[in-house]
C-alpha positions as CSV (number, residue, x, y, z in Angstrom):
1,M,28.6,-2.4,48.0
2,R,27.4,-3.9,45.0
3,V,23.7,-3.0,46.2
4,M,24.6,0.1,45.0
5,I,25.6,-0.8,41.4
6,S,22.7,-2.8,40.6
7,A,20.3,0.3,42.0
8,L,22.7,2.1,39.5
9,Y,22.6,0.6,36.6
10,P,18.9,1.1,35.4
11,V,19.2,4.6,35.6
12,L,22.5,4.8,33.7
13,S,20.6,2.7,30.8
14,L,17.6,5.2,30.8
15,T,19.9,7.7,30.3
16,I,21.9,7.1,27.8
17,C,19.4,5.9,25.8
18,G,17.5,8.7,25.7
19,L,20.3,9.9,23.2
20,Y,18.8,7.8,20.9
21,P,15.5,8.7,20.8
22,T,14.2,7.0,17.4
23,T,14.7,3.8,19.2
24,T,13.1,4.5,22.7
25,I,11.8,7.5,23.5
26,G,9.1,9.1,21.5
27,P,7.5,12.4,20.7
28,K,5.6,12.4,23.8
29,D,8.6,11.7,25.8
30,G,9.6,15.2,24.9
31,W,12.1,14.7,22.3
32,Q,12.2,15.6,18.4
33,V,14.1,14.2,15.7
34,Y,15.0,17.8,13.8
35,S,17.5,16.7,11.2
36,S,19.3,13.6,10.1
37,A,21.6,12.8,6.8
38,Q,22.8,9.3,5.1
39,D,24.0,7.6,2.6
40,A,22.2,4.6,1.0
41,D,24.8,1.7,1.3
42,G,27.4,1.3,3.9
43,R,26.3,5.0,4.4
44,C,26.6,6.8,7.3
45,I,23.4,8.3,9.9
46,C,23.4,11.6,12.1
47,T,20.4,12.3,14.2
48,V,20.4,15.4,16.1
49,V,17.6,15.6,18.9
50,A,16.7,18.2,20.5
51,P,13.7,19.1,23.8
52,E,10.5,20.2,21.7
53,Q,9.7,24.2,21.9
54,S,7.4,24.0,24.6
55,L,9.9,22.7,27.1
56,C,11.5,24.9,29.0
57,S,15.0,24.7,31.7
58,R,12.0,25.4,34.4
59,D,9.7,22.5,33.3
60,A,9.3,19.4,35.5
61,K,12.1,17.0,33.6
62,S,14.9,19.8,33.6
63,R,13.6,19.9,37.6
64,Q,14.3,15.8,37.8
65,L,17.5,15.8,35.9
66,H,19.1,19.0,37.8
67,Q,18.1,17.3,41.0
68,L,19.5,13.3,39.4
69,L,22.8,15.5,38.8
70,E,23.2,16.2,42.2
71,K,23.1,13.1,43.8
72,V,25.1,11.4,40.9
73,Q,27.9,14.3,42.2
74,N,27.2,13.9,46.0
75,M,27.9,10.0,45.2
76,S,30.6,10.8,42.9
77,Q,32.7,13.0,45.6
78,S,31.9,9.6,48.6
79,I,33.4,7.0,46.1
80,E,36.0,9.4,45.5
81,V,37.1,9.6,49.2
82,L,36.3,5.6,50.0
83,N,38.6,5.4,46.7
84,L,41.3,7.0,48.3
85,R,40.6,4.9,51.1
86,T,40.7,2.2,48.9
87,Q,43.9,2.7,47.2
88,R,46.3,3.3,50.6
89,D,45.1,0.1,51.9
90,F,45.1,-2.1,49.0
91,Q,48.7,-1.1,48.7
92,Y,49.0,-2.8,52.1
93,V,46.9,-5.9,51.4
94,M,49.5,-6.1,48.1
95,K,52.7,-5.9,50.5
96,M,51.0,-8.4,53.2
97,E,50.1,-11.0,50.5
98,N,53.7,-10.4,49.3
99,Q,55.0,-11.8,52.7
100,M,52.5,-14.4,52.9
101,K,53.6,-15.7,50.4
102,G,57.8,-16.1,51.4
103,L,56.4,-17.4,54.6
104,R,54.6,-19.8,52.9
105,T,57.5,-21.0,50.7
106,K,59.4,-21.0,53.4
107,F,57.8,-23.2,55.7
108,R,57.5,-25.3,52.8
109,Q,60.8,-25.5,53.1
110,I,61.8,-26.1,56.3
111,D,58.4,-29.0,56.8
112,D,60.9,-31.0,53.7
113,D,64.1,-30.9,55.9
114,R,62.7,-30.6,59.8
115,K,65.2,-33.3,61.2
116,S,67.8,-30.2,60.5
117,I,65.9,-27.3,62.6
118,M,64.9,-27.3,65.9
119,V,61.3,-28.6,67.3
120,R,60.3,-25.0,68.9
121,N,61.7,-22.8,66.4
122,F,60.0,-25.0,63.1
123,Q,56.4,-24.8,66.0
124,E,56.8,-21.3,66.2
125,L,57.0,-20.6,62.4
126,K,53.7,-23.0,61.4
127,D,51.6,-21.0,64.4
128,K,52.5,-17.7,62.3
129,M,51.5,-19.1,59.2
130,D,48.4,-21.2,60.9
131,E,47.1,-17.8,62.1
132,L,47.9,-16.0,58.8
133,K,46.3,-18.7,56.7
134,P,41.9,-17.6,57.8
135,L,43.5,-13.5,56.0
136,I,43.9,-15.3,52.1
137,P,40.4,-15.6,51.9
138,V,39.7,-12.1,53.4
139,L,42.0,-10.2,51.2
140,E,41.3,-12.3,48.0
141,Q,37.5,-10.6,48.9
142,Y,39.1,-7.3,49.7
143,K,41.2,-6.9,46.1
144,M,37.4,-8.2,44.2
145,D,36.2,-5.4,46.0
146,A,38.9,-2.8,44.9
147,V,38.1,-3.6,41.5
148,L,34.3,-3.1,42.3
149,I,34.7,0.2,43.2
150,S,37.3,1.3,40.3
151,Q,34.6,0.1,38.1
152,F,31.7,1.7,40.0
153,K,33.6,5.4,39.9
154,E,34.7,4.8,36.2
155,E,30.2,4.6,36.1
156,I,29.6,7.0,38.4
157,R,31.8,9.8,35.8
158,N,30.5,8.4,32.5
159,L,26.9,8.7,34.3
160,S,27.8,12.0,36.1
161,A,28.8,12.9,32.0
162,V,25.7,12.3,29.9
163,L,23.9,14.2,32.8
164,T,26.0,17.1,32.4
165,G,24.9,17.1,28.8
166,I,21.9,16.8,29.2
167,Q,21.6,19.6,31.7
168,E,23.0,22.1,29.7
169,E,20.9,21.4,26.4
170,L,17.8,21.9,28.4
171,G,19.3,24.7,30.7
172,A,22.1,26.4,29.3
173,F,20.9,27.0,26.3
174,E,17.6,29.2,25.2
175,Y,15.2,27.1,22.7
176,D,16.1,29.9,19.6
177,E,20.0,29.3,20.1
178,L,19.7,25.5,20.7
179,Y,17.5,25.8,17.4
180,Q,20.7,27.4,15.2
181,R,23.1,25.2,16.8
182,V,21.1,22.5,15.5
183,L,20.6,24.5,11.3
184,R,24.5,24.7,11.8
185,L,25.4,21.1,12.6
186,D,22.8,19.9,9.5
187,N,24.3,22.5,7.2
188,R,27.8,20.9,7.6
189,L,26.7,17.5,7.6
190,R,25.1,18.3,3.9
191,S,28.8,20.1,3.3
192,C,30.7,16.8,3.9
193,M,27.8,14.5,2.2
194,G,28.7,16.3,-0.5
195,K,32.5,16.1,0.0
196,L,32.3,12.1,0.4
197,T,29.7,12.2,-2.2
198,C,31.9,13.7,-4.7
199,G,35.3,11.8,-6.5
200,K,36.7,9.8,-9.8
201,L,34.9,7.0,-10.8
202,M,36.4,3.3,-10.2
203,K,34.6,1.1,-10.4
204,I,31.0,0.0,-11.2
205,N,29.3,-3.0,-9.5
206,G,25.9,-5.0,-10.8
207,P,24.0,-4.9,-12.2
208,V,20.8,-4.9,-10.1
209,T,17.7,-5.9,-11.3
210,V,14.6,-3.9,-10.4
211,K,11.8,-5.2,-12.3
212,T,11.2,-6.5,-16.0
213,S,8.7,-4.1,-17.9
214,G,8.3,-2.4,-21.0
215,T,10.0,-2.5,-24.4
216,R,13.4,-2.4,-25.2
217,F,13.6,1.1,-24.2
218,G,12.7,3.3,-21.9
219,T,13.6,5.4,-19.0
220,W,12.9,5.3,-15.4
221,M,14.1,7.3,-12.8
222,T,14.0,9.4,-9.5
223,D,14.0,12.7,-8.3
224,P,18.1,13.2,-6.4
225,L,16.4,16.1,-4.9
226,G,13.3,14.3,-3.5
227,A,12.8,13.8,-0.4
228,T,13.8,10.5,1.1
229,R,10.7,10.0,2.3
230,N,8.8,10.6,-0.9
231,N,11.2,8.6,-3.3
232,R,8.6,8.3,-6.4
233,V,9.5,6.7,-9.7
234,W,8.8,7.9,-12.9
235,C,8.9,5.7,-15.9
236,M,8.9,7.0,-19.8
237,D,8.5,3.7,-21.9
238,G,9.4,3.8,-26.0
239,Y,11.8,6.3,-27.2
240,A,9.3,8.6,-29.5
241,N,5.7,9.7,-30.3
242,S,4.8,9.5,-27.1
243,K,3.5,12.0,-23.9
244,I,2.4,9.4,-21.3
245,V,4.8,9.2,-17.8
246,R,3.7,6.8,-14.9
247,E,4.4,7.8,-11.9
248,Y,4.7,5.1,-8.6
249,K,4.9,6.6,-4.6
250,T,7.6,4.3,-4.0
251,I,9.7,1.9,-5.8
252,E,8.1,-1.2,-4.3
253,D,4.6,0.3,-6.2
254,F,6.7,0.5,-9.3
255,V,7.8,-3.2,-9.0
256,S,4.7,-4.4,-8.4
257,G,2.9,-2.6,-11.0
258,V,0.9,-0.2,-8.7
259,V,0.5,3.4,-10.9
260,S,-0.4,6.7,-8.3
261,R,-1.0,9.2,-11.6
262,T,-0.4,9.3,-14.9
263,Y,1.0,12.7,-16.6
264,S,-0.2,13.3,-20.7
265,L,2.9,15.3,-21.7
266,P,2.0,18.9,-23.7
267,F,4.5,17.8,-26.5
268,K,5.4,14.7,-27.3
269,W,9.6,13.1,-26.4
270,E,12.4,11.6,-28.1
271,G,15.2,9.6,-27.2
272,T,15.9,8.1,-23.6
273,N,17.6,10.5,-21.3
274,H,15.2,12.4,-20.0
275,L,15.6,13.8,-16.1
276,V,13.4,14.5,-13.2
277,Y,15.2,17.2,-10.6
278,N,13.0,19.2,-8.2
279,G,9.5,18.1,-9.2
280,S,9.8,18.9,-12.7
281,L,10.2,16.7,-15.9
282,Y,13.4,17.8,-18.6
283,Y,12.8,16.0,-21.7
284,N,14.1,16.5,-25.5
285,K,10.9,18.0,-27.8
286,Y,10.0,15.2,-30.7
287,Q,11.5,16.5,-34.2
288,S,13.4,19.2,-32.8
289,N,16.9,20.3,-30.1
290,I,14.6,21.8,-27.9
291,I,14.4,20.8,-24.2
292,V,11.2,21.0,-22.4
293,K,10.6,22.0,-18.6
294,Y,7.4,20.4,-17.6
295,S,6.2,20.6,-13.5
296,F,4.6,17.4,-11.8
297,E,2.9,20.2,-9.7
298,T,1.3,22.6,-12.1
299,G,1.1,20.3,-15.1
300,S,2.5,23.2,-17.0
301,V,5.1,23.9,-19.0
302,L,7.6,25.8,-16.9
303,A,10.6,26.7,-20.0
304,Q,11.9,25.6,-23.0
305,R,15.0,26.2,-25.0
306,A,16.4,25.2,-28.1
307,L,20.0,24.5,-28.0
308,E,21.7,26.3,-30.5
309,F,23.6,24.1,-33.5
310,A,22.1,21.1,-31.7
311,G,21.6,17.8,-33.9
312,F,18.0,16.2,-33.4
313,H,16.3,13.2,-34.8
314,N,19.1,10.6,-35.3
315,M,21.8,13.3,-36.8
316,Y,24.4,12.5,-33.6
317,P,22.7,9.9,-31.6
318,Y,24.3,7.4,-29.5
319,T,25.3,4.0,-31.0
320,W,22.1,2.1,-30.7
321,G,20.3,5.3,-32.5
322,G,16.5,6.3,-31.3
323,Y,16.9,9.5,-31.6
324,S,19.7,9.4,-28.3
325,D,20.8,12.8,-30.0
326,I,20.0,14.5,-26.7
327,D,20.7,13.6,-23.1
328,V,20.1,16.0,-20.6
329,M,21.0,15.2,-17.2
330,V,22.4,16.0,-13.3
331,D,25.3,15.6,-11.1
332,E,26.3,17.1,-7.5
333,L,27.8,20.7,-9.9
334,G,24.4,20.9,-11.8
335,M,22.5,20.3,-14.8
336,W,23.9,19.6,-17.9
337,V,22.8,18.3,-22.0
338,V,25.1,16.5,-24.0
339,Y,25.0,16.5,-27.5
340,A,26.9,17.6,-31.1
341,T,26.9,19.8,-33.8
342,S,28.2,20.1,-36.6
343,Q,30.7,23.3,-35.7
344,N,32.5,20.6,-33.6
345,A,32.4,18.0,-36.6
346,G,29.7,15.3,-34.7
347,N,31.4,15.0,-31.6
348,V,30.4,15.6,-28.1
349,V,29.8,19.1,-26.9
350,I,28.7,19.1,-22.8
351,S,27.1,22.2,-21.8
352,Q,25.8,23.4,-18.3
353,I,22.4,24.7,-17.8
354,D,20.2,26.6,-15.9
355,P,18.2,24.7,-14.0
356,D,15.0,27.2,-14.1
357,N,15.3,28.7,-17.8
358,L,17.3,26.4,-19.4
359,Q,19.9,29.1,-19.8
360,V,23.6,27.5,-21.4
361,L,26.3,29.0,-18.8
362,K,29.1,27.4,-20.5
363,T,30.1,25.2,-22.8
364,W,32.8,22.3,-23.9
365,N,33.9,20.5,-27.0
366,T,35.3,17.3,-26.7
367,E,36.6,15.2,-29.5
368,Y,35.0,12.1,-28.9
369,S,32.8,11.0,-31.7
370,K,29.2,11.2,-30.4
371,R,28.5,8.3,-32.4
372,N,30.9,6.2,-31.5
373,A,29.4,6.9,-27.8
374,G,27.8,3.7,-26.3
375,E,26.0,5.8,-23.6
376,S,27.4,8.2,-21.2
377,F,26.7,10.4,-17.6
378,M,28.0,12.6,-15.7
379,I,30.0,12.5,-11.7
380,C,30.7,15.4,-10.2
381,G,31.4,17.5,-13.4
382,T,33.3,14.5,-15.0
383,L,31.8,13.2,-18.6
384,Y,32.2,9.7,-18.5
385,I,31.3,7.8,-22.3
386,T,31.1,3.8,-22.7
387,N,31.8,2.4,-26.0
388,S,29.5,0.4,-26.5
389,H,26.0,-0.1,-25.8
390,L,26.1,-4.0,-26.5
391,S,28.2,-7.2,-24.2
392,G,31.2,-6.1,-23.2
393,A,30.6,-2.7,-23.0
394,K,32.6,-0.5,-20.7
395,V,33.9,3.0,-19.5
396,Y,36.3,4.4,-21.8
397,Y,36.6,7.8,-22.0
398,A,36.4,10.8,-19.5
399,Y,35.9,14.6,-19.8
400,S,36.5,17.1,-16.6
401,T,34.5,20.3,-17.1
402,K,37.1,21.5,-14.3
403,T,40.4,20.5,-16.2
404,S,39.2,20.7,-19.9
405,A,40.9,17.6,-20.2
406,Y,40.7,14.0,-21.3
407,E,42.0,11.0,-20.3
408,Y,41.2,7.2,-21.9
409,I,40.0,4.7,-19.0
410,D,38.9,1.2,-19.0
411,I,35.7,0.7,-16.6
412,P,33.9,-2.0,-17.6
413,F,30.4,-3.5,-16.6
414,H,28.2,-6.2,-16.4
415,N,25.7,-5.9,-19.7
416,Q,23.7,-8.5,-18.1
417,Y,20.7,-7.8,-20.9
418,F,23.2,-7.1,-23.6
419,H,21.0,-4.0,-24.9
420,I,21.9,-0.2,-23.1
421,S,19.1,2.4,-24.0
422,M,20.0,4.3,-21.1
423,L,22.1,5.3,-18.3
424,D,21.8,7.9,-15.7
425,Y,23.8,8.6,-13.1
426,N,21.6,9.8,-9.4
427,S,23.4,11.8,-7.0
428,R,21.8,11.7,-4.0
429,E,22.1,7.5,-4.3
430,R,25.6,7.1,-5.4
431,V,23.8,4.7,-8.2
432,L,23.7,4.8,-12.2
433,Y,20.1,3.6,-13.2
434,A,19.9,1.7,-16.7
435,W,17.4,0.5,-19.0
436,N,19.0,-2.8,-19.9
437,N,16.8,-4.5,-22.7
438,G,13.8,-4.4,-21.0
439,H,14.9,-4.6,-17.3
440,Q,15.1,-1.8,-15.5
441,V,18.8,-2.1,-13.5
442,I,20.9,-0.1,-11.1
443,F,24.7,-0.2,-11.0
444,N,26.6,0.9,-7.9
445,V,29.7,3.1,-7.8
446,T,32.8,3.3,-6.4
447,L,33.9,6.7,-6.7
448,Y,37.8,7.5,-5.4
449,H,38.0,11.2,-3.6
450,V,39.8,13.5,-1.3
451,I,38.2,15.4,1.7
452,K,39.3,18.8,2.3
453,T,37.7,20.1,5.3
454,D,37.4,23.6,5.7
455,D,35.7,24.3,9.7
456,V,37.1,21.7,11.8
457,S,35.4,23.4,15.0
């Protein structure tokens, strides 16, 4: 019995490992990773595997799996018969064991009071007990074997289920159908991740200092729509009178100062509230209320548009100044621009814009003075405003574009280097990027969210 189990364990281990190709099985073994979804901190990871298109249900691997599955099913049937016999005999063994325990107790009682019992009766009982004693270790071993058989049966059942699942994927479905299932699963995962990401801001942790470089003012950012494997970093030092954008291939290169490419923009920028989104830079053109969309790939301006009535060049800046009148930002729901107008008495105005042509789609007027705002950022359609850029700053005001309502809140955060000139939310990483007095830092955010699942299949 033990030999059979030991021989089966390698087969089971190999089959289970086959479900996780990223750890033990490479592309040469006939498996390919199609898609994955993940969250940066405690985020969930889901990897979907499928056979390569060159494989079909009649290849060698499929036939081997089919043969192995038949063997396992035959073994399972044999084990089932043996298990029925074992269970029946085990009940008889338990009954005998109870009788033996009773005899043993009775024998002790008789042995304690031999004088009150006839010698002949005593000897008969003793002989009976002597006959039963050798059976005790046999019965104990039988009980162990019964447990072993039960465990073996469970292992067979698990192995059969794994092999059946693999066999179904290889044989029961055509490749195109399987690929469509992968795509549907990928879409559901992305939808789920979107629902998990969105929520109401509850807490800000950190910061984590990534690097110390540049002047007191500047911008650094990654593309929230960029591929995970291509997580480039862009840096724009200063808040005015410059055209230079530096690109780094990775966050490690950014920390080490290894510049991969330098861009010279067609127009100077002002402020520090720039944005990289889907491979393009969005920034405020110097001494104007014009937003420029610049393609890193082509090195050309794809669009530019003036924000009607928007103040610029320190007309309605954040509390620290620095020509921070116009703030371009993006979240889970799209692209936004935050500014102020004289028509709205210098209070904050929120406009949702089209990322392609920069056209204003919808506008909300708030009653919060732009000049009293330290910085601001959008999360899930809600604008969060800090009350200062200095020490003791906290998130003080929130305006929901979903409900067109505001509330005063109190979410403190640690302004470690005493002067924040840029604060921007990255929806992919669910963090706040900040330029903190010449230090590039990251804050982690905690969101409260309610998940509503439409598709439970």
